N, C-alpha and C positions, 0 to 999 in steps of 0.2 A: 221793769219799773217805769218805762216811758209813759204808759197809759195810767199811771197811778192816780192822777187827778180825776179822770173820768171814772175810774174803777171805784173810787172811794166816795164819790159825791152822794150816793144814795144810802150810805151807811150812817145810821144815827150814832153820834159820838158818845151818847149817854149810856151808862150801864143800866141794864134791865135784868130783873129776876128771870131765871131760866128754869124750866122744868127738867130736873135731873134725868128723868126717865127718857126724855127725848134724845139725850146724848147717846144712848145705847140701843134703843129699840128701832130707830129709823136709820141707823148708820152701821158701819162695818165693825166698830169697836164692840168687844164682848162685855166689857164692864166700864164703869165710870172712870177708873184709873187710866185705862188705855186711852179713852177719849180725852181726858185732861192732859195726858202726856203728848198726844198728837197736837192738841191746841197749843200747849206750852212751847213745843219745838217750832211750830209754825210762827208763833208770836216772836220767838227769838230771831228767826230768820227775817221776819218783817222789820223788826227793830234794827237789825244790822243793815238791811237794805235801805231803810229810811235814813239812817245816820250817814251812810256813805253818800246817798243821793244829796242830802242836805249839805254835807261838807263839800261836795263837788260844786254845787251851785254857789256856795258862799266863798269858795276859793277865788272866784272872779273879783271879789271885793276886798281881798286881803290887803292890808296896809303894809307898805314897804318900810323898812327901818328908817330911811331918810325922811319919810313924810309923817312920822309918828306925832309930830307937834300939831299937824293939821288934822282936825277932827271934822270929817265930812259926813253929813247925814245923807245917806243914799236911800231914797224912797223905794227903789226896786228891791234893795236888800231887806228893808223892813217888811215889804209885802211878801217876800219869799219866806221870811221867818214867821210871819203871822199865819201864812197858809199851813206851814208844818205844825204850828202850835194848835191850830183848829182841827187837825186830823184826829180821827179816833185813835184811842190807845191801841197798840199792836195786838193786845189780848182781845179787845173787842172785835177787831178786824178778823183775827184768827177764829174766834168763836162764830162769827157770822159766816165765814167761809165753811167751817165744819158743819154747821147746822143746815146750810143750803147745799150740801153735797159737792162743794167745790174743792175739797181736799181728798187726795188719795194717799194711802199709806200702805206699807208692806213691812213684814217682819224680816229682819236680817240677823244672821249670827255675828259673832265677834269678828269674824274675818270679812264681813261685808257681803257674804253670799246670801241670796234670797232663800228664806226658809219655806218649806212646804207647810201650808195651813192644813192641819188635820184635826 
């Protein structure tokens, strides 16, 4: 996630209508439900990663209990928060990655073993 800033600069944060047929015809998924499942799982991973990254950056600005009376406005903290607010929704990012062939997926059984595609 270190190159997140450069990776997400070119993604439009606005939702756009998508052609449902393009989710299955140009990609590995055999039906729309598989495609949406892959996108949803990737969006969940992105959401967790973004949350962890943001919390790690904001930990630097945590207020200690003895200084709680002092409220200090930190411009760097505000800029970090604004950057993460302007990022596209994780679902938009995952959809973009899927449609541009940036996601690979494979089927696994309940034990985590790779299944043969037949």
